[in-house]
mmCIF file as Biopython writes it, N, C-alpha, C and O atoms, coordinates in Angstrom:
data_model
#
loop_
_atom_site.group_PDB
_atom_site.id
_atom_site.type_symbol
_atom_site.label_atom_id
_atom_site.label_alt_id
_atom_site.label_comp_id
_atom_site.label_asym_id
_atom_site.label_entity_id
_atom_site.label_seq_id
_atom_site.pdbx_PDB_ins_code
_atom_site.Cartn_x
_atom_site.Cartn_y
_atom_site.Cartn_z
_atom_site.occupancy
_atom_site.B_iso_or_equiv
_atom_site.auth_seq_id
_atom_site.auth_asym_id
_atom_site.pdbx_PDB_model_num
ATOM 1   N N  . PHE A ? 1  ? 47.367 112.195 70.084 1.0 0.0 1  A 1 
ATOM 2   C CA . PHE A ? 1  ? 48.056 113.374 70.574 1.0 0.0 1  A 1 
ATOM 3   C C  . PHE A ? 1  ? 48.555 114.179 69.377 1.0 0.0 1  A 1 
ATOM 4   O O  . PHE A ? 1  ? 49.723 114.074 69.005 1.0 0.0 1  A 1 
ATOM 5   N N  . PRO A ? 2  ? 47.685 114.977 68.776 1.0 0.0 2  A 1 
ATOM 6   C CA . PRO A ? 2  ? 48.057 115.644 67.527 1.0 0.0 2  A 1 
ATOM 7   C C  . PRO A ? 2  ? 49.210 116.646 67.648 1.0 0.0 2  A 1 
ATOM 8   O O  . PRO A ? 2  ? 49.933 116.855 66.674 1.0 0.0 2  A 1 
ATOM 9   N N  . TYR A ? 3  ? 49.396 117.257 68.792 1.0 0.0 3  A 1 
ATOM 10  C CA . TYR A ? 3  ? 50.447 118.270 68.935 1.0 0.0 3  A 1 
ATOM 11  C C  . TYR A ? 3  ? 51.610 117.804 69.798 1.0 0.0 3  A 1 
ATOM 12  O O  . TYR A ? 3  ? 52.423 118.613 70.244 1.0 0.0 3  A 1 
ATOM 13  N N  . PHE A ? 4  ? 51.688 116.502 70.031 1.0 0.0 4  A 1 
ATOM 14  C CA . PHE A ? 4  ? 52.718 115.952 70.913 1.0 0.0 4  A 1 
ATOM 15  C C  . PHE A ? 4  ? 54.116 116.285 70.424 1.0 0.0 4  A 1 
ATOM 16  O O  . PHE A ? 4  ? 54.943 116.765 71.199 1.0 0.0 4  A 1 
ATOM 17  N N  . LYS A ? 5  ? 54.393 116.040 69.155 1.0 0.0 5  A 1 
ATOM 18  C CA . LYS A ? 5  ? 55.733 116.269 68.605 1.0 0.0 5  A 1 
ATOM 19  C C  . LYS A ? 5  ? 56.107 117.744 68.696 1.0 0.0 5  A 1 
ATOM 20  O O  . LYS A ? 5  ? 57.216 118.082 69.109 1.0 0.0 5  A 1 
ATOM 21  N N  . LYS A ? 6  ? 55.185 118.617 68.311 1.0 0.0 6  A 1 
ATOM 22  C CA . LYS A ? 6  ? 55.459 120.055 68.344 1.0 0.0 6  A 1 
ATOM 23  C C  . LYS A ? 6  ? 55.679 120.529 69.777 1.0 0.0 6  A 1 
ATOM 24  O O  . LYS A ? 6  ? 56.625 121.271 70.038 1.0 0.0 6  A 1 
ATOM 25  N N  . ASN A ? 7  ? 54.826 120.115 70.709 1.0 0.0 7  A 1 
ATOM 26  C CA . ASN A ? 7  ? 54.967 120.522 72.106 1.0 0.0 7  A 1 
ATOM 27  C C  . ASN A ? 7  ? 56.277 120.004 72.707 1.0 0.0 7  A 1 
ATOM 28  O O  . ASN A ? 7  ? 56.942 120.709 73.466 1.0 0.0 7  A 1 
ATOM 29  N N  . LEU A ? 8  ? 56.630 118.790 72.367 1.0 0.0 8  A 1 
ATOM 30  C CA . LEU A ? 8  ? 57.867 118.208 72.880 1.0 0.0 8  A 1 
ATOM 31  C C  . LEU A ? 8  ? 59.070 118.997 72.387 1.0 0.0 8  A 1 
ATOM 32  O O  . LEU A ? 8  ? 59.975 119.302 73.163 1.0 0.0 8  A 1 
ATOM 33  N N  . PHE A ? 9  ? 59.084 119.328 71.098 1.0 0.0 9  A 1 
ATOM 34  C CA . PHE A ? 9  ? 60.201 120.092 70.548 1.0 0.0 9  A 1 
ATOM 35  C C  . PHE A ? 9  ? 60.227 121.519 71.106 1.0 0.0 9  A 1 
ATOM 36  O O  . PHE A ? 9  ? 61.292 122.037 71.443 1.0 0.0 9  A 1 
ATOM 37  N N  . ASP A ? 10 ? 59.049 122.155 71.203 1.0 0.0 10 A 1 
ATOM 38  C CA . ASP A ? 10 ? 58.985 123.529 71.711 1.0 0.0 10 A 1 
ATOM 39  C C  . ASP A ? 10 ? 59.488 123.638 73.141 1.0 0.0 10 A 1 
ATOM 40  O O  . ASP A ? 10 ? 60.112 124.635 73.505 1.0 0.0 10 A 1 
ATOM 41  N N  . ASN A ? 11 ? 59.226 122.626 73.952 1.0 0.0 11 A 1 
ATOM 42  C CA . ASN A ? 11 ? 59.605 122.683 75.362 1.0 0.0 11 A 1 
ATOM 43  C C  . ASN A ? 11 ? 61.018 122.184 75.648 1.0 0.0 11 A 1 
ATOM 44  O O  . ASN A ? 11 ? 61.610 122.553 76.662 1.0 0.0 11 A 1 
ATOM 45  N N  . THR A ? 12 ? 61.562 121.352 74.768 1.0 0.0 12 A 1 
ATOM 46  C CA . THR A ? 12 ? 62.897 120.812 75.018 1.0 0.0 12 A 1 
ATOM 47  C C  . THR A ? 12 ? 63.944 121.367 74.067 1.0 0.0 12 A 1 
ATOM 48  O O  . THR A ? 12 ? 65.118 121.464 74.424 1.0 0.0 12 A 1 
ATOM 49  N N  . GLY A ? 13 ? 63.533 121.731 72.863 1.0 0.0 13 A 1 
ATOM 50  C CA . GLY A ? 13 ? 64.471 122.205 71.858 1.0 0.0 13 A 1 
ATOM 51  C C  . GLY A ? 13 ? 65.325 121.106 71.267 1.0 0.0 13 A 1 
ATOM 52  O O  . GLY A ? 13 ? 66.301 121.385 70.570 1.0 0.0 13 A 1 
ATOM 53  N N  . VAL A ? 14 ? 64.973 119.859 71.534 1.0 0.0 14 A 1 
ATOM 54  C CA . VAL A ? 14 ? 65.745 118.714 71.066 1.0 0.0 14 A 1 
ATOM 55  C C  . VAL A ? 14 ? 65.012 118.063 69.894 1.0 0.0 14 A 1 
ATOM 56  O O  . VAL A ? 14 ? 63.817 117.779 69.974 1.0 0.0 14 A 1 
ATOM 57  N N  . SER A ? 15 ? 65.739 117.836 68.821 1.0 0.0 15 A 1 
ATOM 58  C CA . SER A ? 15 ? 65.177 117.148 67.672 1.0 0.0 15 A 1 
ATOM 59  C C  . SER A ? 15 ? 65.358 115.646 67.862 1.0 0.0 15 A 1 
ATOM 60  O O  . SER A ? 15 ? 66.462 115.175 68.134 1.0 0.0 15 A 1 
ATOM 61  N N  . LEU A ? 16 ? 64.266 114.900 67.717 1.0 0.0 16 A 1 
ATOM 62  C CA . LEU A ? 16 ? 64.296 113.454 67.934 1.0 0.0 16 A 1 
ATOM 63  C C  . LEU A ? 16 ? 64.064 112.708 66.631 1.0 0.0 16 A 1 
ATOM 64  O O  . LEU A ? 16 ? 63.389 113.202 65.729 1.0 0.0 16 A 1 
ATOM 65  N N  . SER A ? 17 ? 64.631 111.518 66.546 1.0 0.0 17 A 1 
ATOM 66  C CA . SER A ? 17 ? 64.416 110.668 65.377 1.0 0.0 17 A 1 
ATOM 67  C C  . SER A ? 17 ? 63.003 110.075 65.437 1.0 0.0 17 A 1 
ATOM 68  O O  . SER A ? 17 ? 62.313 110.177 66.451 1.0 0.0 17 A 1 
ATOM 69  N N  . ALA A ? 18 ? 62.601 109.467 64.348 1.0 0.0 18 A 1 
ATOM 70  C CA . ALA A ? 18 ? 61.267 108.864 64.283 1.0 0.0 18 A 1 
ATOM 71  C C  . ALA A ? 18 ? 61.103 107.759 65.327 1.0 0.0 18 A 1 
ATOM 72  O O  . ALA A ? 18 ? 60.051 107.646 65.956 1.0 0.0 18 A 1 
ATOM 73  N N  . SER A ? 19 ? 62.142 106.946 65.510 1.0 0.0 19 A 1 
ATOM 74  C CA . SER A ? 19 ? 62.027 105.854 66.487 1.0 0.0 19 A 1 
ATOM 75  C C  . SER A ? 19 ? 61.989 106.404 67.917 1.0 0.0 19 A 1 
ATOM 76  O O  . SER A ? 19 ? 61.315 105.845 68.782 1.0 0.0 19 A 1 
ATOM 77  N N  . GLU A ? 20 ? 62.716 107.503 68.162 1.0 0.0 20 A 1 
ATOM 78  C CA . GLU A ? 20 ? 62.677 108.117 69.495 1.0 0.0 20 A 1 
ATOM 79  C C  . GLU A ? 20 ? 61.309 108.736 69.760 1.0 0.0 20 A 1 
ATOM 80  O O  . GLU A ? 20 ? 60.791 108.649 70.873 1.0 0.0 20 A 1 
ATOM 81  N N  . LEU A ? 21 ? 60.723 109.364 68.737 1.0 0.0 21 A 1 
ATOM 82  C CA . LEU A ? 21 ? 59.376 109.929 68.892 1.0 0.0 21 A 1 
ATOM 83  C C  . LEU A ? 21 ? 58.342 108.835 69.134 1.0 0.0 21 A 1 
ATOM 84  O O  . LEU A ? 21 ? 57.414 109.004 69.925 1.0 0.0 21 A 1 
ATOM 85  N N  . THR A ? 22 ? 58.515 107.719 68.446 1.0 0.0 22 A 1 
ATOM 86  C CA . THR A ? 22 ? 57.603 106.590 68.651 1.0 0.0 22 A 1 
ATOM 87  C C  . THR A ? 22 ? 57.694 106.082 70.083 1.0 0.0 22 A 1 
ATOM 88  O O  . THR A ? 22 ? 56.674 105.817 70.718 1.0 0.0 22 A 1 
ATOM 89  N N  . LEU A ? 23 ? 58.909 105.949 70.587 1.0 0.0 23 A 1 
ATOM 90  C CA . LEU A ? 23 ? 59.098 105.505 71.968 1.0 0.0 23 A 1 
ATOM 91  C C  . LEU A ? 23 ? 58.478 106.505 72.940 1.0 0.0 23 A 1 
ATOM 92  O O  . LEU A ? 23 ? 57.849 106.105 73.920 1.0 0.0 23 A 1 
ATOM 93  N N  . CYS A ? 24 ? 58.648 107.794 72.681 1.0 0.0 24 A 1 
ATOM 94  C CA . CYS A ? 24 ? 58.052 108.826 73.539 1.0 0.0 24 A 1 
ATOM 95  C C  . CYS A ? 24 ? 56.530 108.706 73.555 1.0 0.0 24 A 1 
ATOM 96  O O  . CYS A ? 24 ? 55.908 108.782 74.614 1.0 0.0 24 A 1 
ATOM 97  N N  . ALA A ? 25 ? 55.939 108.519 72.385 1.0 0.0 25 A 1 
ATOM 98  C CA . ALA A ? 25 ? 54.489 108.401 72.301 1.0 0.0 25 A 1 
ATOM 99  C C  . ALA A ? 25 ? 53.987 107.162 73.032 1.0 0.0 25 A 1 
ATOM 100 O O  . ALA A ? 25 ? 52.957 107.206 73.704 1.0 0.0 25 A 1 
ATOM 101 N N  . ILE A ? 26 ? 54.711 106.062 72.900 1.0 0.0 26 A 1 
ATOM 102 C CA . ILE A ? 26 ? 54.329 104.825 73.595 1.0 0.0 26 A 1 
ATOM 103 C C  . ILE A ? 26 ? 54.427 105.023 75.102 1.0 0.0 26 A 1 
ATOM 104 O O  . ILE A ? 26 ? 53.562 104.563 75.848 1.0 0.0 26 A 1 
ATOM 105 N N  . MET A ? 27 ? 55.471 105.703 75.551 1.0 0.0 27 A 1 
ATOM 106 C CA . MET A ? 27 ? 55.614 105.946 76.990 1.0 0.0 27 A 1 
ATOM 107 C C  . MET A ? 27 ? 54.541 106.902 77.493 1.0 0.0 27 A 1 
ATOM 108 O O  . MET A ? 27 ? 54.109 106.802 78.641 1.0 0.0 27 A 1 
ATOM 109 N N  . LYS A ? 28 ? 54.109 107.828 76.643 1.0 0.0 28 A 1 
ATOM 110 C CA . LYS A ? 28 ? 53.031 108.748 77.031 1.0 0.0 28 A 1 
ATOM 111 C C  . LYS A ? 28 ? 51.742 107.965 77.301 1.0 0.0 28 A 1 
ATOM 112 O O  . LYS A ? 28 ? 50.917 108.375 78.118 1.0 0.0 28 A 1 
ATOM 113 N N  . LEU A ? 29 ? 51.584 106.850 76.615 1.0 0.0 29 A 1 
ATOM 114 C CA . LEU A ? 29 ? 50.410 106.005 76.842 1.0 0.0 29 A 1 
ATOM 115 C C  . LEU A ? 29 ? 50.464 105.264 78.174 1.0 0.0 29 A 1 
ATOM 116 O O  . LEU A ? 29 ? 49.462 104.706 78.621 1.0 0.0 29 A 1 
ATOM 117 N N  . GLY A ? 30 ? 51.644 105.261 78.809 1.0 0.0 30 A 1 
ATOM 118 C CA . GLY A ? 30 ? 51.773 104.650 80.122 1.0 0.0 30 A 1 
ATOM 119 C C  . GLY A ? 30 ? 52.149 103.184 80.118 1.0 0.0 30 A 1 
ATOM 120 O O  . GLY A ? 30 ? 51.985 102.509 81.134 1.0 0.0 30 A 1 
ATOM 121 N N  . LEU A ? 31 ? 52.652 102.669 78.997 1.0 0.0 31 A 1 
ATOM 122 C CA . LEU A ? 31 ? 53.044 101.269 78.949 1.0 0.0 31 A 1 
ATOM 123 C C  . LEU A ? 31 ? 54.337 101.047 79.730 1.0 0.0 31 A 1 
ATOM 124 O O  . LEU A ? 31 ? 55.204 101.919 79.778 1.0 0.0 31 A 1 
ATOM 125 N N  . THR A ? 32 ? 54.452 99.890  80.329 1.0 0.0 32 A 1 
ATOM 126 C CA . THR A ? 32 ? 55.663 99.525  81.061 1.0 0.0 32 A 1 
ATOM 127 C C  . THR A ? 32 ? 56.737 99.103  80.069 1.0 0.0 32 A 1 
ATOM 128 O O  . THR A ? 32 ? 56.462 98.903  78.885 1.0 0.0 32 A 1 
ATOM 129 N N  . THR A ? 33 ? 57.946 98.973  80.558 1.0 0.0 33 A 1 
ATOM 130 C CA . THR A ? 33 ? 59.062 98.559  79.712 1.0 0.0 33 A 1 
ATOM 131 C C  . THR A ? 33 ? 58.787 97.181  79.103 1.0 0.0 33 A 1 
ATOM 132 O O  . THR A ? 33 ? 59.077 96.953  77.929 1.0 0.0 33 A 1 
ATOM 133 N N  . LYS A ? 34 ? 58.238 96.282  79.883 1.0 0.0 34 A 1 
ATOM 134 C CA . LYS A ? 34 ? 57.937 94.938  79.383 1.0 0.0 34 A 1 
ATOM 135 C C  . LYS A ? 34 ? 56.856 94.990  78.307 1.0 0.0 34 A 1 
ATOM 136 O O  . LYS A ? 34 ? 56.957 94.295  77.296 1.0 0.0 34 A 1 
ATOM 137 N N  . GLU A ? 35 ? 55.834 95.796  78.512 1.0 0.0 35 A 1 
ATOM 138 C CA . GLU A ? 35 ? 54.773 95.925  77.510 1.0 0.0 35 A 1 
ATOM 139 C C  . GLU A ? 35 ? 55.313 96.542  76.217 1.0 0.0 35 A 1 
ATOM 140 O O  . GLU A ? 35 ? 54.938 96.126  75.120 1.0 0.0 35 A 1 
ATOM 141 N N  . ILE A ? 36 ? 56.192 97.533  76.353 1.0 0.0 36 A 1 
ATOM 142 C CA . ILE A ? 36 ? 56.798 98.152  75.172 1.0 0.0 36 A 1 
ATOM 143 C C  . ILE A ? 36 ? 57.627 97.121  74.415 1.0 0.0 36 A 1 
ATOM 144 O O  . ILE A ? 36 ? 57.591 97.074  73.185 1.0 0.0 36 A 1 
ATOM 145 N N  . SER A ? 37 ? 58.373 96.297  75.145 1.0 0.0 37 A 1 
ATOM 146 C CA . SER A ? 37 ? 59.200 95.290  74.481 1.0 0.0 37 A 1 
ATOM 147 C C  . SER A ? 37 ? 58.346 94.275  73.727 1.0 0.0 37 A 1 
ATOM 148 O O  . SER A ? 37 ? 58.732 93.821  72.650 1.0 0.0 37 A 1 
ATOM 149 N N  . ILE A ? 38 ? 57.219 93.925  74.270 1.0 0.0 38 A 1 
ATOM 150 C CA . ILE A ? 38 ? 56.326 92.977  73.603 1.0 0.0 38 A 1 
ATOM 151 C C  . ILE A ? 38 ? 55.759 93.588  72.322 1.0 0.0 38 A 1 
ATOM 152 O O  . ILE A ? 38 ? 55.741 92.936  71.278 1.0 0.0 38 A 1 
ATOM 153 N N  . HIS A ? 39 ? 55.296 94.834  72.399 1.0 0.0 39 A 1 
ATOM 154 C CA . HIS A ? 39 ? 54.666 95.486  71.246 1.0 0.0 39 A 1 
ATOM 155 C C  . HIS A ? 39 ? 55.663 95.878  70.157 1.0 0.0 39 A 1 
ATOM 156 O O  . HIS A ? 39 ? 55.293 95.970  68.986 1.0 0.0 39 A 1 
ATOM 157 N N  . THR A ? 40 ? 56.913 96.109  70.527 1.0 0.0 40 A 1 
ATOM 158 C CA . THR A ? 40 ? 57.910 96.503  69.528 1.0 0.0 40 A 1 
ATOM 159 C C  . THR A ? 40 ? 58.796 95.347  69.095 1.0 0.0 40 A 1 
ATOM 160 O O  . THR A ? 40 ? 59.670 95.510  68.244 1.0 0.0 40 A 1 
ATOM 161 N N  . ASN A ? 41 ? 58.568 94.177  69.686 1.0 0.0 41 A 1 
ATOM 162 C CA . ASN A ? 41 ? 59.347 92.977  69.368 1.0 0.0 41 A 1 
ATOM 163 C C  . ASN A ? 41 ? 60.838 93.186  69.634 1.0 0.0 41 A 1 
ATOM 164 O O  . ASN A ? 41 ? 61.694 92.772  68.851 1.0 0.0 41 A 1 
ATOM 165 N N  . ALA A ? 42 ? 61.123 93.844  70.765 1.0 0.0 42 A 1 
ATOM 166 C CA . ALA A ? 42 ? 62.505 94.081  71.188 1.0 0.0 42 A 1 
ATOM 167 C C  . ALA A ? 42 ? 62.672 93.514  72.594 1.0 0.0 42 A 1 
ATOM 168 O O  . ALA A ? 42 ? 61.689 93.286  73.298 1.0 0.0 42 A 1 
ATOM 169 N N  . SER A ? 43 ? 63.896 93.294  72.991 1.0 0.0 43 A 1 
ATOM 170 C CA . SER A ? 43 ? 64.132 92.771  74.335 1.0 0.0 43 A 1 
ATOM 171 C C  . SER A ? 43 ? 63.917 93.876  75.374 1.0 0.0 43 A 1 
ATOM 172 O O  . SER A ? 43 ? 63.991 95.066  75.067 1.0 0.0 43 A 1 
ATOM 173 N N  . VAL A ? 44 ? 63.651 93.453  76.597 1.0 0.0 44 A 1 
ATOM 174 C CA . VAL A ? 44 ? 63.475 94.407  77.692 1.0 0.0 44 A 1 
ATOM 175 C C  . VAL A ? 44 ? 64.749 95.216  77.876 1.0 0.0 44 A 1 
ATOM 176 O O  . VAL A ? 44 ? 64.695 96.424  78.109 1.0 0.0 44 A 1 
ATOM 177 N N  . LYS A ? 45 ? 65.889 94.557  77.772 1.0 0.0 45 A 1 
ATOM 178 C CA . LYS A ? 45 ? 67.179 95.233  77.917 1.0 0.0 45 A 1 
ATOM 179 C C  . LYS A ? 45 ? 67.366 96.309  76.840 1.0 0.0 45 A 1 
ATOM 180 O O  . LYS A ? 45 ? 67.899 97.382  77.123 1.0 0.0 45 A 1 
ATOM 181 N N  . ALA A ? 46 ? 66.933 96.027  75.623 1.0 0.0 46 A 1 
ATOM 182 C CA . ALA A ? 46 ? 67.048 97.001  74.536 1.0 0.0 46 A 1 
ATOM 183 C C  . ALA A ? 46 ? 66.173 98.222  74.810 1.0 0.0 46 A 1 
ATOM 184 O O  . ALA A ? 46 ? 66.590 99.354  74.565 1.0 0.0 46 A 1 
ATOM 185 N N  . ILE A ? 47 ? 64.977 97.998  75.310 1.0 0.0 47 A 1 
ATOM 186 C CA . ILE A ? 47 ? 64.069 99.107  75.628 1.0 0.0 47 A 1 
ATOM 187 C C  . ILE A ? 47 ? 64.628 99.924  76.787 1.0 0.0 47 A 1 
ATOM 188 O O  . ILE A ? 47 ? 64.546 101.152 76.777 1.0 0.0 47 A 1 
ATOM 189 N N  . GLU A ? 48 ? 65.190 99.254  77.778 1.0 0.0 48 A 1 
ATOM 190 C CA . GLU A ? 48 ? 65.803 99.977  78.900 1.0 0.0 48 A 1 
ATOM 191 C C  . GLU A ? 48 ? 66.940 100.868 78.399 1.0 0.0 48 A 1 
ATOM 192 O O  . GLU A ? 48 ? 67.092 101.999 78.863 1.0 0.0 48 A 1 
ATOM 193 N N  . GLY A ? 49 ? 67.724 100.373 77.470 1.0 0.0 49 A 1 
ATOM 194 C CA . GLY A ? 49 ? 68.816 101.157 76.895 1.0 0.0 49 A 1 
ATOM 195 C C  . GLY A ? 49 ? 68.302 102.356 76.112 1.0 0.0 49 A 1 
ATOM 196 O O  . GLY A ? 49 ? 68.844 103.455 76.227 1.0 0.0 49 A 1 
ATOM 197 N N  . ARG A ? 50 ? 67.264 102.147 75.321 1.0 0.0 50 A 1 
ATOM 198 C CA . ARG A ? 50 ? 66.681 103.245 74.552 1.0 0.0 50 A 1 
ATOM 199 C C  . ARG A ? 50 ? 66.097 104.308 75.475 1.0 0.0 50 A 1 
ATOM 200 O O  . ARG A ? 50 ? 66.230 105.506 75.224 1.0 0.0 50 A 1 
ATOM 201 N N  . LYS A ? 51 ? 65.451 103.856 76.544 1.0 0.0 51 A 1 
ATOM 202 C CA . LYS A ? 51 ? 64.886 104.804 77.504 1.0 0.0 51 A 1 
ATOM 203 C C  . LYS A ? 51 ? 65.993 105.591 78.211 1.0 0.0 51 A 1 
ATOM 204 O O  . LYS A ? 51 ? 65.849 106.789 78.452 1.0 0.0 51 A 1 
ATOM 205 N N  . TYR A ? 52 ? 67.080 104.925 78.539 1.0 0.0 52 A 1 
ATOM 206 C CA . TYR A ? 52 ? 68.199 105.591 79.196 1.0 0.0 52 A 1 
ATOM 207 C C  . TYR A ? 52 ? 68.803 106.673 78.282 1.0 0.0 52 A 1 
ATOM 208 O O  . TYR A ? 52 ? 69.047 107.800 78.713 1.0 0.0 52 A 1 
ATOM 209 N N  . ARG A ? 53 ? 69.038 106.307 77.015 1.0 0.0 53 A 1 
ATOM 210 C CA . ARG A ? 53 ? 69.602 107.277 76.076 1.0 0.0 53 A 1 
ATOM 211 C C  . ARG A ? 53 ? 68.652 108.449 75.828 1.0 0.0 53 A 1 
ATOM 212 O O  . ARG A ? 53 ? 69.090 109.589 75.681 1.0 0.0 53 A 1 
ATOM 213 N N  . LEU A ? 54 ? 67.365 108.164 75.784 1.0 0.0 54 A 1 
ATOM 214 C CA . LEU A ? 54 ? 66.369 109.214 75.600 1.0 0.0 54 A 1 
ATOM 215 C C  . LEU A ? 54 ? 66.327 110.143 76.809 1.0 0.0 54 A 1 
ATOM 216 O O  . LEU A ? 54 ? 66.205 111.358 76.658 1.0 0.0 54 A 1 
ATOM 217 N N  . ARG A ? 55 ? 66.428 109.579 77.990 1.0 0.0 55 A 1 
ATOM 218 C CA . ARG A ? 55 ? 66.453 110.375 79.224 1.0 0.0 55 A 1 
ATOM 219 C C  . ARG A ? 55 ? 67.643 111.331 79.215 1.0 0.0 55 A 1 
ATOM 220 O O  . ARG A ? 55 ? 67.509 112.496 79.590 1.0 0.0 55 A 1 
ATOM 221 N N  . LYS A ? 56 ? 68.805 110.839 78.787 1.0 0.0 56 A 1 
ATOM 222 C CA . LYS A ? 56 ? 70.009 111.668 78.721 1.0 0.0 56 A 1 
ATOM 223 C C  . LYS A ? 56 ? 69.870 112.749 77.647 1.0 0.0 56 A 1 
ATOM 224 O O  . LYS A ? 56 ? 70.271 113.893 77.861 1.0 0.0 56 A 1 
ATOM 225 N N  . LYS A ? 57 ? 69.309 112.390 76.505 1.0 0.0 57 A 1 
ATOM 226 C CA . LYS A ? 57 ? 69.160 113.342 75.412 1.0 0.0 57 A 1 
ATOM 227 C C  . LYS A ? 57 ? 68.215 114.481 75.784 1.0 0.0 57 A 1 
ATOM 228 O O  . LYS A ? 57 ? 68.440 115.629 75.398 1.0 0.0 57 A 1 
ATOM 229 N N  . LEU A ? 58 ? 67.157 114.165 76.534 1.0 0.0 58 A 1 
ATOM 230 C CA . LEU A ? 58 ? 66.173 115.169 76.927 1.0 0.0 58 A 1 
ATOM 231 C C  . LEU A ? 58 ? 66.494 115.827 78.269 1.0 0.0 58 A 1 
ATOM 232 O O  . LEU A ? 58 ? 65.756 116.699 78.727 1.0 0.0 58 A 1 
ATOM 233 N N  . ASN A ? 59 ? 67.591 115.411 78.895 1.0 0.0 59 A 1 
ATOM 234 C CA . ASN A ? 59 ? 68.002 115.943 80.208 1.0 0.0 59 A 1 
ATOM 235 C C  . ASN A ? 59 ? 66.917 115.791 81.271 1.0 0.0 59 A 1 
ATOM 236 O O  . ASN A ? 59 ? 66.595 116.739 81.988 1.0 0.0 59 A 1 
ATOM 237 N N  . ILE A ? 60 ? 66.365 114.592 81.360 1.0 0.0 60 A 1 
ATOM 238 C CA . ILE A ? 60 ? 65.347 114.291 82.362 1.0 0.0 60 A 1 
ATOM 239 C C  . ILE A ? 60 ? 66.042 113.644 83.552 1.0 0.0 60 A 1 
ATOM 240 O O  . ILE A ? 60 ? 66.675 112.600 83.396 1.0 0.0 60 A 1 
ATOM 241 N N  . PRO A ? 61 ? 65.939 114.239 84.732 1.0 0.0 61 A 1 
ATOM 242 C CA . PRO A ? 61 ? 66.590 113.641 85.910 1.0 0.0 61 A 1 
ATOM 243 C C  . PRO A ? 61 ? 66.064 112.232 86.181 1.0 0.0 61 A 1 
ATOM 244 O O  . PRO A ? 61 ? 64.916 111.921 85.864 1.0 0.0 61 A 1 
ATOM 245 N N  . SER A ? 62 ? 66.900 111.392 86.762 1.0 0.0 62 A 1 
ATOM 246 C CA . SER A ? 62 ? 66.532 109.994 86.993 1.0 0.0 62 A 1 
ATOM 247 C C  . SER A ? 62 ? 65.448 109.841 88.055 1.0 0.0 62 A 1 
ATOM 248 O O  . SER A ? 62 ? 64.810 108.790 88.131 1.0 0.0 62 A 1 
ATOM 249 N N  . ASP A ? 63 ? 65.227 110.862 88.872 1.0 0.0 63 A 1 
ATOM 250 C CA . ASP A ? 63 ? 64.195 110.750 89.907 1.0 0.0 63 A 1 
ATOM 251 C C  . ASP A ? 63 ? 62.802 111.125 89.391 1.0 0.0 63 A 1 
ATOM 252 O O  . ASP A ? 63 ? 61.830 111.046 90.141 1.0 0.0 63 A 1 
ATOM 253 N N  . ILE A ? 64 ? 62.694 111.527 88.132 1.0 0.0 64 A 1 
ATOM 254 C CA . ILE A ? 64 ? 61.401 111.885 87.545 1.0 0.0 64 A 1 
ATOM 255 C C  . ILE A ? 64 ? 60.907 110.723 86.692 1.0 0.0 64 A 1 
ATOM 256 O O  . ILE A ? 64 ? 61.657 110.166 85.891 1.0 0.0 64 A 1 
ATOM 257 N N  . ASP A ? 65 ? 59.646 110.366 86.871 1.0 0.0 65 A 1 
ATOM 258 C CA . ASP A ? 65 ? 59.045 109.270 86.119 1.0 0.0 65 A 1 
ATOM 259 C C  . ASP A ? 65 ? 58.745 109.730 84.690 1.0 0.0 65 A 1 
ATOM 260 O O  . ASP A ? 65 ? 58.203 110.816 84.483 1.0 0.0 65 A 1 
ATOM 261 N N  . PHE A ? 66 ? 59.101 108.895 83.707 1.0 0.0 66 A 1 
ATOM 262 C CA . PHE A ? 66 ? 58.857 109.221 82.302 1.0 0.0 66 A 1 
ATOM 263 C C  . PHE A ? 66 ? 57.378 109.496 82.029 1.0 0.0 66 A 1 
ATOM 264 O O  . PHE A ? 66 ? 57.035 110.473 81.363 1.0 0.0 66 A 1 
ATOM 265 N N  . THR A ? 67 ? 56.516 108.640 82.539 1.0 0.0 67 A 1 
ATOM 266 C CA . THR A ? 67 ? 55.091 108.767 82.259 1.0 0.0 67 A 1 
ATOM 267 C C  . THR A ? 67 ? 54.570 110.114 82.761 1.0 0.0 67 A 1 
ATOM 268 O O  . THR A ? 67 ? 53.798 110.780 82.072 1.0 0.0 67 A 1 
ATOM 269 N N  . LEU A ? 68 ? 54.984 110.504 83.940 1.0 0.0 68 A 1 
ATOM 270 C CA . LEU A ? 68 ? 54.557 111.800 84.477 1.0 0.0 68 A 1 
ATOM 271 C C  . LEU A ? 68 ? 55.158 112.947 83.664 1.0 0.0 68 A 1 
ATOM 272 O O  . LEU A ? 68 ? 54.488 113.949 83.414 1.0 0.0 68 A 1 
ATOM 273 N N  . TRP A ? 69 ? 56.405 112.806 83.256 1.0 0.0 69 A 1 
ATOM 274 C CA . TRP A ? 69 ? 57.064 113.853 82.502 1.0 0.0 69 A 1 
ATOM 275 C C  . TRP A ? 69 ? 56.389 114.046 81.148 1.0 0.0 69 A 1 
ATOM 276 O O  . TRP A ? 69 ? 56.149 115.177 80.724 1.0 0.0 69 A 1 
ATOM 277 N N  . PHE A ? 70 ? 56.080 112.928 80.466 1.0 0.0 70 A 1 
ATOM 278 C CA . PHE A ? 70 ? 55.446 113.020 79.154 1.0 0.0 70 A 1 
ATOM 279 C C  . PHE A ? 70 ? 53.996 113.451 79.243 1.0 0.0 70 A 1 
ATOM 280 O O  . PHE A ? 70 ? 53.453 113.922 78.244 1.0 0.0 70 A 1 
ATOM 281 N N  . SER A ? 71 ? 53.352 113.317 80.366 1.0 0.0 71 A 1 
ATOM 282 C CA . SER A ? 71 ? 51.962 113.733 80.501 1.0 0.0 71 A 1 
ATOM 283 C C  . SER A ? 71 ? 51.812 115.248 80.373 1.0 0.0 71 A 1 
ATOM 284 O O  . SER A ? 71 ? 50.709 115.740 80.134 1.0 0.0 71 A 1 
ATOM 285 N N  . ASN A ? 72 ? 52.908 115.990 80.529 1.0 0.0 72 A 1 
ATOM 286 C CA . ASN A ? 72 ? 52.858 117.447 80.373 1.0 0.0 72 A 1 
ATOM 287 C C  . ASN A ? 72 ? 52.752 117.887 78.931 1.0 0.0 72 A 1 
ATOM 288 O O  . ASN A ? 72 ? 52.508 119.065 78.666 1.0 0.0 72 A 1 
ATOM 289 N N  . PHE A ? 73 ? 52.929 116.980 77.995 1.0 0.0 73 A 1 
ATOM 290 C CA . PHE A ? 73 ? 52.883 117.335 76.589 1.0 0.0 73 A 1 
ATOM 291 C C  . PHE A ? 73 ? 51.627 116.795 75.988 1.0 0.0 73 A 1 
ATOM 292 O O  . PHE A ? 73 ? 51.383 116.981 74.796 1.0 0.0 73 A 1 
#
């Protein structure tokens, strides 16, 4: 996704850290929370927390699926 970072910033206006961008890219691939935890060597609870904070930072309503939301970029 060569323009993912630029499109994400252009549409949200939010600057993300490298780890947040990595999480966004992984979620764009459609991996589940458990799969993300396995690949990043983090606990499921830690990934859930990171996803929650990212959702708040990007102002994504809780009724919208991350994978569908990121597919727009």
